[in-house]
C-alpha positions in Angstrom: 17.1 20.6 -7.5 16.0 19.3 -10.9 13.9 16.3 -11.5 16.4 14.5 -13.6 19.0 14.5 -10.1 18.8 11.7 -8.7 19.6 12.6 -4.9 17.8 11.5 -2.3 18.4 14.4 0.1 16.4 13.0 3.0 19.1 10.0 3.3 22.2 12.1 2.3 21.6 14.7 5.2 18.5 13.9 7.4 19.0 17.2 9.6 19.3 19.3 6.4 17.0 22.5 5.9 15.6 20.8 2.9 14.8 17.7 4.3 13.2 19.5 7.4 10.9 20.7 4.6 10.3 17.5 3.6 9.0 16.8 6.9 6.9 20.0 7.2 5.1 18.5 4.4 4.6 15.1 5.9 2.9 16.9 8.7 0.7 19.2 6.9 -0.9 15.6 5.3 -1.1 14.1 9.0 -2.8 17.3 10.1 -5.2 17.3 6.5 -6.4 13.6 7.4 -9.2 12.9 9.7 -11.2 9.9 10.7 -13.9 11.3 7.9 -11.2 12.1 5.1 -8.3 10.0 6.0 -5.3 10.5 3.7 -3.7 6.7 3.2 -3.2 6.9 -0.6 -1.8 10.2 -2.1 -1.1 10.9 -5.9 2.1 13.5 -6.3 1.9 15.2 -9.8 2.9 18.5 -11.7 1.3 20.5 -14.7 4.2 19.6 -16.4 7.7 17.9 -16.9 10.9 19.0 -14.7 8.8 20.3 -12.1 10.2 18.1 -9.2 7.3 16.1 -8.5 9.2 12.6 -8.6 11.5 14.2 -6.3 9.2 15.5 -3.8 7.3 12.1 -3.7 10.9 10.1 -3.5 11.8 12.0 -0.4 8.4 12.4 1.1 8.3 8.6 0.7 11.3 8.6 2.8 10.6 11.0 6.1 7.1 9.5 5.9 8.5 5.7 6.7 10.5 7.8 9.6 7.9 7.7 11.6 7.6 3.8 11.8 4.8 3.4 8.9 4.9 0.9 6.8 5.2 3.3 3.1 4.7 2.1 -0.3 6.3 4.3 -3.2 4.3 3.8 -6.7 6.2 4.8 -9.9 2.7 5.5 -11.9 4.5 6.8 -14.7 3.8 3.9 -17.2 5.3 5.9 -20.1 8.4 7.8 -18.6 9.3 5.8 -15.2 12.1 7.7 -13.2 11.3 7.4 -9.5 13.3 4.1 -9.3 16.5 5.6 -10.0 16.3 7.3 -6.6 16.8 4.2 -4.9 19.3 2.5 -7.3 16.5 0.2 -8.5 14.9 -0.3 -12.1 11.5 1.1 -12.6 10.6 -0.7 -16.1 11.8 -4.3 -14.7 9.8 -7.3 -16.2 7.2 -6.9 -13.3 5.7 -3.6 -12.3 2.4 -1.9 -12.0 1.8 -2.6 -15.7 2.1 -5.9 -15.4 -0.4 -6.2 -12.4 -2.8 -3.9 -14.9 -2.3 -6.7 -17.3 -2.8 -9.5 -15.2 -5.5 -10.1 -13.1 -4.2 -13.2 -11.4 -0.7 -11.4 -10.4 -0.2 -10.6 -7.0 1.7 -7.1 -5.8 4.1 -8.9 -3.7 5.8 -10.3 -7.2 6.6 -7.0 -8.2 6.9 -4.8 -5.3 10.9 -4.3 -4.2 12.7 -3.4 -1.3 14.3 0.0 -0.8 17.5 0.8 1.3 14.9 2.4 3.8 13.3 0.6 6.7 9.9 0.2 6.4 9.6 1.9 2.7 8.8 -0.5 -0.5 8.6 0.3 -4.1 6.6 -0.8 -6.7 8.1 -0.1 -10.3 6.1 1.1 -13.3 7.0 -2.4 -15.0 7.4 -2.7 -19.0 5.9 0.2 -21.1 2.5 -0.8 -22.1 1.0 -0.1 -25.5 -2.3 1.6 -23.8 -1.6 2.9 -20.3 -4.4 5.2 -20.2 -6.8 2.1 -20.9 -5.3 0.1 -18.4 -5.1 2.7 -15.7 -8.9 3.6 -16.1 -10.3 -0.1 -15.2 -11.5 -1.6 -12.0 -8.0 -3.6 -11.9 -6.6 -0.5 -10.4 -9.0 -0.1 -7.9 -8.5 -3.9 -7.0 -4.9 -3.3 -6.9 -5.0 -0.5 -4.6 -7.8 -2.2 -2.5 -5.0 -5.0 -1.6 -2.2 -2.6 -1.1 -3.9 -0.2 1.3 -4.3 -3.7 3.4 -0.8 -3.9 3.4 0.4 -0.4 3.8 0.2 2.7 6.5 0.6 5.0 3.5 1.1 5.0 -0.4 2.4 7.7 -2.5 1.6 7.5 -6.2 4.2 9.6 -8.4 2.2 10.0 -11.8 2.9 11.5 -14.9 2.4 15.6 -15.1 -1.4 16.1 -15.5 -1.2 18.1 -18.9 1.3 15.6 -20.7 -1.5 12.9 -20.6 -4.7 11.7 -19.2 -2.9 9.2 -16.6 -2.8 11.7 -13.7 -6.2 12.4 -14.2 -7.5 9.1 -13.7 -5.3 8.3 -10.8 -6.7 11.4 -9.1 -10.3 10.1 -9.1 -9.2 7.1 -7.4 -6.8 8.4 -4.5 -7.8 10.4 -1.2 -5.8 13.4 -2.0 -3.5 15.1 -4.6 -0.4 17.1 -4.1 0.3 19.2 -7.1 3.9 20.6 -7.3 4.9 23.8 -9.3 7.9 25.5 -9.8 9.5 29.1 -9.2 9.8 30.6 -13.1 8.3 27.6 -14.7 5.0 26.6 -13.8 2.4 28.8 -15.6 -0.6 30.5 -14.0 -3.1 29.2 -16.8 -1.5 25.9 -16.5 -2.8 25.7 -12.4 -5.8 26.9 -13.4 -6.2 24.1 -16.2 -5.0 21.6 -13.2 -7.6 22.9 -11.1 -10.3 22.1 -13.5 -9.1 18.8 -14.6 -9.1 17.8 -11.0 -12.4 19.2 -10.1 -13.8 17.1 -13.3 -12.4 13.9 -11.4 -14.0 14.9 -8.7 -11.0 14.6 -6.8 -9.3 16.3 -3.4 -6.8 18.5 -3.7 -5.0 18.7 -0.7 -2.6 21.1 -1.3 0.5 22.0 -3.7 4.1 22.4 -2.9 5.9 25.7 -4.2 9.2 24.5 -5.6 12.4 26.1 -6.3 12.0 29.7 -4.6 15.6 30.7 -4.1 14.6 33.6 -1.4 13.6 30.9 0.9 16.5 30.2 3.5 14.6 27.1 5.1 15.0 25.3 1.9 13.9 24.8 -1.6 10.2 23.5 -0.8 7.0 25.1 0.8 3.5 23.3 1.5 0.4 25.1 0.9 -2.8 23.9 2.2 -5.5 24.2 -0.9 
């Protein structure tokens, strides 16, 4: 699957091998979480575009909601929002993450949308701001995350790729853990090493990566590896 395809296999076919792979990733995240190192706020990113991160983030949010947890998917790409298309929602509507960051008096409830999936909500990116990195690199984002963590059991942030803009690196310093999506025959080894360095500089917790698009895998297109 390419990222521009907006299919949610976890909804269309709940019993497919690929959907089961998403559940395996969910289980791995749950095992990696502990009382001392909880994983409640997780960032999904990649090295470059079209490696499958938004597809993963959206389907992972669906299967996470299956466990009766209250889940929120955040479109953190303030430059090229796409996550809303998976749920037939508009990511660049009048209210979203960008407007929450710009207005300290705004409340997340004003921008959050319900999805067709029980227990799963969506926070769109909002209108494209002139200064995405500056907005994200502020105490206001910390405030928003604190408010959301009081309302949700699990939060997934879909961000831009790490090597494209600095936004993902900023996000990585504010979340509990990072999942890095790599794609067979596309992701370059040296780019992975660059991403590792960037995450280390941000003191981010890289909890694992998802190897995407391997044709040799009979069980599906995804596999989770603990870092």
